[in-house]
TORSE-818020 format. One line per field, with one value per residue (C-alpha): x, y, z; residue number from 0; residue in one letter. Coordinates in Angstrom, 1 decimal. Layout:
<pts>
X: [X|...]
Y: [Y|...]
Z: [Z|...]
seq: [NUM|...]
type: [A|...]
</pts>
This chain:
<pts>
X: [-19.3|-20.8|-24.3|-23.4|-21.4|-24.2|-26.8|-25.3|-26.2|-29.7|-30.8|-33.6|-32.9|-35.9|-35.5|-38.4|-39.3|-43.0|-44.5|-44.5|-42.4|-42.6|-44.1|-42.0|-43.0|-40.2|-42.2|-44.5|-46.1|-45.7|-48.2|-46.8|-47.5|-45.1|-42.9|-41.0|-38.5|-36.7|-34.0|-36.8|-39.4|-39.4|-41.7|-44.9|-47.2|-47.2|-48.5|-46.2|-46.1|-43.1|-42.5|-39.8|-38.6|-36.2|-36.2|-34.6|-32.9|-34.6|-36.8|-39.2|-41.5|-41.5|-41.3|-37.7|-37.9|-35.8|-32.6|-30.9|-31.0|-27.6|-28.2|-30.8|-30.9|-33.6|-34.1|-33.2|-33.5|-31.0|-31.0|-29.4|-27.2|-24.6|-27.1|-30.8|-32.8|-33.8|-32.0|-31.3|-28.4|-29.5|-28.3|-30.6|-30.1|-32.6|-33.6|-36.6|-36.9|-38.5|-39.7|-41.5|-42.2|-40.1|-38.6|-36.0|-35.1|-32.4|-32.0|-28.9|-28.4|-25.1|-24.8|-24.5|-23.7|-23.1|-26.4|-29.7|-32.1|-35.0|-35.5|-38.5|-39.4|-42.3|-44.4|-45.3|-47.5|-47.4|-50.5|-51.8|-50.7|-53.1|-54.7]
Y: [128.1|130.5|129.3|125.6|125.7|127.6|125.2|122.4|124.5|125.2|121.6|120.4|116.9|114.8|111.7|109.9|111.1|111.3|110.6|114.1|113.3|116.2|115.4|114.4|117.4|119.8|122.7|122.7|125.3|125.1|126.6|127.0|128.2|128.7|131.3|134.2|135.9|139.2|141.0|143.1|140.4|137.1|135.5|135.9|133.3|133.6|132.0|131.9|130.3|129.4|128.0|125.2|125.1|122.1|122.7|126.1|125.4|128.3|128.9|131.9|133.4|133.2|137.0|137.2|137.2|134.3|132.4|129.7|126.1|124.9|121.3|118.7|115.2|112.7|114.2|118.0|121.0|123.6|127.1|130.4|133.1|135.6|138.4|137.8|139.5|143.0|146.3|145.6|143.3|140.8|137.3|134.3|130.6|127.9|124.3|122.2|118.8|116.7|114.1|116.2|119.5|121.6|124.8|126.8|130.2|132.6|136.3|138.1|141.9|143.2|145.5|142.3|139.3|137.1|137.8|136.6|139.5|137.2|133.4|131.4|128.1|126.7|123.6|123.2|121.1|120.8|122.2|119.8|120.6|122.8|121.1]
Z: [74.8|77.4|76.9|76.9|80.1|81.9|80.6|82.7|85.8|84.6|83.9|86.2|87.6|88.4|90.4|88.9|85.3|84.6|81.1|79.7|76.6|74.1|70.7|67.7|65.4|64.6|66.0|69.0|71.2|75.0|77.4|81.0|84.4|87.2|89.1|87.9|90.3|89.6|91.7|93.3|93.7|95.6|93.2|91.2|89.6|85.8|82.7|79.6|76.1|74.1|70.6|70.3|66.7|66.2|62.4|62.8|66.2|68.0|71.0|71.0|73.4|77.3|77.3|76.2|72.5|71.2|71.6|69.6|70.7|71.8|72.9|71.9|73.6|74.3|77.8|77.2|75.0|76.1|74.6|75.2|73.9|75.3|74.1|73.6|70.8|71.7|72.5|76.2|75.7|78.3|78.0|78.3|79.2|79.5|79.4|78.7|80.4|77.6|80.0|82.6|80.8|83.3|81.9|83.6|82.1|83.5|82.1|83.1|82.8|81.2|84.3|86.5|84.3|87.3|88.8|87.7|86.8|86.0|86.7|85.6|86.9|84.7|84.4|80.7|78.5|74.7|72.8|70.2|66.7|64.6|61.6]
seq: [0|1|2|3|4|5|6|7|8|9|10|11|12|13|14|15|16|17|18|19|20|21|22|23|24|25|26|27|28|29|30|31|32|33|34|35|36|37|38|39|40|41|42|43|44|45|46|47|48|49|50|51|52|53|54|55|56|57|58|59|60|61|62|63|64|65|66|67|68|69|70|71|72|73|74|75|76|77|78|79|80|81|82|83|84|85|86|87|88|89|90|91|92|93|94|95|96|97|98|99|100|101|102|103|104|105|106|107|108|109|110|111|112|113|114|115|116|117|118|119|120|121|122|123|124|125|126|127|128|129|130]
type: [M|F|A|Q|S|V|L|V|A|T|V|I|W|V|S|S|P|Q|S|F|N|L|P|A|P|R|Q|F|L|L|T|C|S|G|T|M|R|T|T|S|D|S|G|S|R|I|S|A|H|G|L|I|D|L|A|H|M|R|V|S|G|F|G|F|G|G|A|P|I|Q|V|V|T|A|A|L|I|G|F|G|S|P|T|A|S|G|A|T|G|D|S|V|E|G|S|V|D|R|R|T|G|N|V|K|I|V|V|R|S|P|A|D|P|A|G|E|A|I|T|M|D|L|D|C|S|A|L|P|P|M|S]
</pts>
């Protein structure tokens, strides 16, 4: 419930969708570039990769380990969990806009669950499947 309610706030709305359209395979790799902000940094350019696994309903990579997929629609893949994998106990929420390739990820610290320890705004493209 926590992750689903927060996902609504993290969805990126685009007034004129472009023709990104993620591929139909049940697993695909995204390669991304964009901005990462932390509580002590106003923003740094980054590159990141993530694996979207619709067969197992999980998102992995992007530097946070992994999180379960909570919502899948024609326009959006929403993921998150109250506690991400790893020993830190951080929570993660995120969304993938299936039409534009925009990815938004928010990581929150248990020390400040209302604050955003890390935010990532990424422009992604799907890599071709390996044969």
